[in-house]
BAVONU-432936 format. One line per 8 residues: their letters; for each residue x, y, z of N, C-alpha, C, O. Coordinates in steps of 0.1 Angstrom, whole numbers. Layout:
REM residues N
A	X/Y/Z/X/Y/Z/X/Y/Z/X/Y/Z ~ ... $
***
This chain:
REM residues 107
XXXXXXXX	453/303/-146/450/295/-136/437/296/-128/432/286/-123 ~ 432/308/-128/418/311/-122/408/304/-131/397/301/-125 ~ 409/301/-145/400/294/-152/402/278/-147/392/271/-147 ~ 412/274/-145/414/261/-142/409/256/-131/404/245/-131 ~ 410/264/-117/403/262/-107/388/263/-108/382/254/-104 ~ 381/274/-115/368/274/-115/363/262/-125/352/257/-124 ~ 372/258/-131/366/245/-140/367/232/-132/358/224/-134 ~ 374/230/-124/378/219/-115/364/221/-105/356/211/-104 $
XXXXXXXX	363/230/-99/352/234/-90/339/232/-95/330/227/-89 ~ 337/236/-109/323/234/-117/322/220/-117/311/216/-113 ~ 332/211/-121/329/196/-122/327/189/-110/319/180/-109 ~ 336/193/-96/333/188/-87/317/190/-82/312/181/-77 ~ 311/201/-83/297/204/-79/289/196/-88/278/192/-84 ~ 292/195/-101/283/186/-110/284/173/-106/274/167/-106 ~ 295/168/-101/297/155/-98/287/151/-83/280/142/-80 ~ 290/161/-78/282/161/-63/265/160/-63/258/153/-56 $
XXXXXXXX	260/170/-74/246/170/-77/243/155/-83/233/149/-79 ~ 251/151/-92/248/139/-99/247/129/-91/238/122/-91 ~ 259/127/-80/255/115/-71/245/118/-61/240/109/-56 ~ 241/131/-58/230/132/-50/216/127/-57/208/121/-51 ~ 214/131/-70/203/129/-75/200/114/-78/188/110/-79 ~ 211/104/-79/210/92/-83/208/85/-70/199/76/-69 ~ 216/89/-62/217/78/-50/208/84/-37/204/77/-28 ~ 205/99/-38/201/103/-26/208/109/-14/219/104/-11 $
XXXXXXXX	203/119/-7/212/123/2/213/114/17/221/117/26 ~ 205/106/18/200/99/30/201/84/27/193/77/34 ~ 208/79/20/209/64/15/207/54/28/201/44/28 ~ 213/59/39/215/48/48/208/52/60/209/46/71 ~ 199/64/59/193/70/70/183/60/78/180/50/70 ~ 179/59/89/170/51/95/158/59/102/160/67/111 ~ 149/55/97/137/64/101/127/59/114/120/66/120 ~ 130/45/116/124/41/126/133/35/138/144/30/135 $
XXXXXXXX	130/35/149/137/30/161/138/16/161/128/9/160 ~ 152/11/161/154/-4/161/149/-11/147/147/-4/138 ~ 147/-24/146/143/-32/137/129/-32/136/121/-35/145 ~ 124/-28/122/108/-25/121/105/-35/110/113/-37/101 ~ 97/-40/111/89/-48/99/77/-41/95/69/-39/104 ~ 74/-37/84/63/-30/78/51/-40/79/54/-51/74 ~ 42/-39/82/30/-46/81/18/-39/75/14/-28/80 ~ 12/-46/66/1/-38/58/-12/-45/62/-15/-57/58 $
XXXXXXXX	-19/-39/70/-33/-45/76/-42/-36/67/-37/-27/61 ~ -56/-40/66/-68/-33/62/-77/-31/71/-80/-40/79 ~ -82/-20/71/-94/-15/77/-107/-21/72/-110/-18/61 ~ -117/-27/78/-126/-35/73/-141/-30/77/-142/-24/87 ~ -150/-31/70/-164/-29/76/-173/-41/75/-174/-47/65 ~ -180/-44/88/-188/-57/86/-202/-53/80/-209/-44/84 ~ -206/-63/68/-217/-61/61/-225/-71/61/-220/-82/59 ~ -239/-71/64/-247/-82/66/-252/-84/51/-254/-74/44 $
XXXXXXXX	-253/-96/47/-256/-100/35/-273/-100/33/-280/-104/42 ~ -278/-96/23/-294/-95/22/-297/-107/9/-287/-112/5 ~ -306/-110/6/-312/-118/-4/-306/-113/-15/-304/-101/-15 ~ -302/-120/-27/-297/-115/-40/-285/-107/-39/-283/-99/-48 ~ -279/-108/-31/-265/-98/-30/-251/-107/-36/-250/-119/-33 ~ -244/-102/-43/-234/-108/-49/-223/-99/-42/-224/-88/-37 ~ -210/-106/-44/-198/-99/-40/-196/-85/-46/-192/-75/-40 ~ -199/-84/-58/-198/-72/-68/-210/-62/-62/-208/-49/-63 $
XXXXXXXX	-220/-66/-58/-230/-58/-53/-225/-50/-39/-225/-38/-37 ~ -221/-60/-31/-211/-56/-18/-202/-45/-22/-203/-33/-17 ~ -196/-49/-30/-182/-39/-34/-189/-25/-36/-186/-14/-29 ~ -201/-26/-47/-204/-13/-51/-213/-6/-38/-217/6/-39 ~ -217/-12/-28/-223/-6/-16/-212/-1/-5/-215/7/4 ~ -201/-6/-5/-189/-2/0/-176/0/-7/-167/-8/-7 ~ -175/12/-12/-166/15/-22/-152/17/-13/-151/20/-1 ~ -141/12/-23/-127/12/-15/-123/26/-17/-127/32/-27 $
XXXXXXXX	-114/31/-8/-110/46/-7/-99/48/-16/-96/60/-18 ~ -93/38/-22/-82/41/-31/-82/33/-43/-87/22/-42 ~ -76/37/-54/-74/31/-67/-71/17/-66/-59/15/-62 ~ -77/6/-70/-74/-9/-69/-81/-16/-78/-93/-15/-79 ~ -74/-25/-84/-81/-33/-96/-90/-41/-88/-90/-41/-76 ~ -99/-48/-97/-111/-56/-92/-106/-70/-85/-109/-76/-75 ~ -96/-75/-94/-91/-88/-89/-82/-86/-74/-81/-94/-64 ~ -75/-74/-74/-68/-71/-61/-78/-71/-50/-75/-75/-38 $
XXXXXXXX	-91/-65/-53/-100/-64/-43/-107/-76/-39/-112/-78/-28 ~ -109/-86/-49/-113/-100/-46/-103/-108/-38/-107/-117/-30 ~ -92/-105/-40/-80/-112/-33/-83/-111/-17/-84/-120/-8 ~ -83/-95/-15/-84/-92/-1/-97/-95/4/-99/-96/17 ~ -108/-96/-5/-121/-101/2/-119/-114/6/-125/-118/16 ~ -114/-120/0/-114/-137/4/-103/-137/14/-104/-147/21 ~ -93/-128/16/-84/-133/25/-92/-129/41/-88/-134/52 ~ -101/-120/39/-107/-118/52/-121/-128/54/-127/-129/65 $
XXXXXXXX	-125/-134/43/-137/-142/45/-132/-156/36/-138/-159/25 ~ -123/-163/40/-118/-175/34/-130/-184/31/-131/-189/20 ~ -138/-185/41/-149/-196/40/-157/-194/26/-163/-204/22 ~ -156/-183/19/-164/-178/8/-158/-184/-5/-163/-183/-16 ~ -146/-190/-2/-141/-193/-15/-146/-204/-23/-144/-206/-35 ~ -153/-214/-14/-158/-225/-21/-172/-225/-20/-178/-234/-26 ~ -180/-214/-13/-196/-214/-12/-200/-203/-15/-191/-194/-15 ~ -213/-198/-18/-218/-187/-24/-220/-177/-9/-215/-182/1 $
XXXXXXXX	-226/-165/-10/-233/-158/-1/-244/-163/4/-252/-169/-4 ~ -247/-161/18/-259/-167/24/-265/-155/31/-259/-149/40 ~ -276/-152/27/-284/-142/35/-286/-143/49/-290/-153/55 ~ -282/-131/56/-282/-130/70/-266/-132/75/-263/-131/87 ~ -258/-136/66/-244/-139/73/-237/-124/71/-242/-116/63 ~ -228/-122/78/-222/-111/79/-204/-112/73/-196/-120/78 ~ -202/-102/64/-189/-106/59/-181/-94/59/-188/-84/56 ~ -168/-92/60/-156/-83/62/-156/-77/47/-155/-84/37 $
XXXXXXXX	-156/-66/46/-150/-60/33/-141/-50/37/-143/-42/45 ~ -126/-51/30/-117/-43/32/-119/-28/25/-123/-27/13 ~ -116/-19/31/-118/-6/25/-105/3/23/-105/10/13 ~ -94/3/32/-84/10/31/-73/3/37/-75/-6/46 ~ -61/6/34/-47/-1/41/-45/6/52/-49/17/53 ~ -40/-1/61/-34/9/73/-19/1/77/-20/-11/79 ~ -9/7/77/3/6/76/10/5/92/11/16/98 ~ 16/-5/97/20/-5/109/35/-8/111/42/-13/102 $
XXX	40/-6/123/55/-14/124/53/-22/136/46/-19/146 ~ 61/-32/134/60/-43/143/73/-47/145/79/-51/135 ~ 80/-48/157/94/-51/159/98/-63/161/110/-65/163 $
***
């Protein structure tokens, strides 16, 4: 009889551990007060363009703080500088270069 009880207890513990590992202990936990919408913005640096500058030379001068592909960085660059999608850089112009993401919560 003892063996049967220990076997049942063992299988219950194994089932609880399995469910915990697959679904997590806090699947319905709410970490923010109320309804929160995560918004990702980017901290930017304002850079003045000099003659013979390219977008890639500006990227080299102001490195991104996280691993990101070149195409993603270009997408972010054009998001903050939409006027440059159809024109080239002009000496003396100031552009914004994103350097790191900043998460914020908006209700």
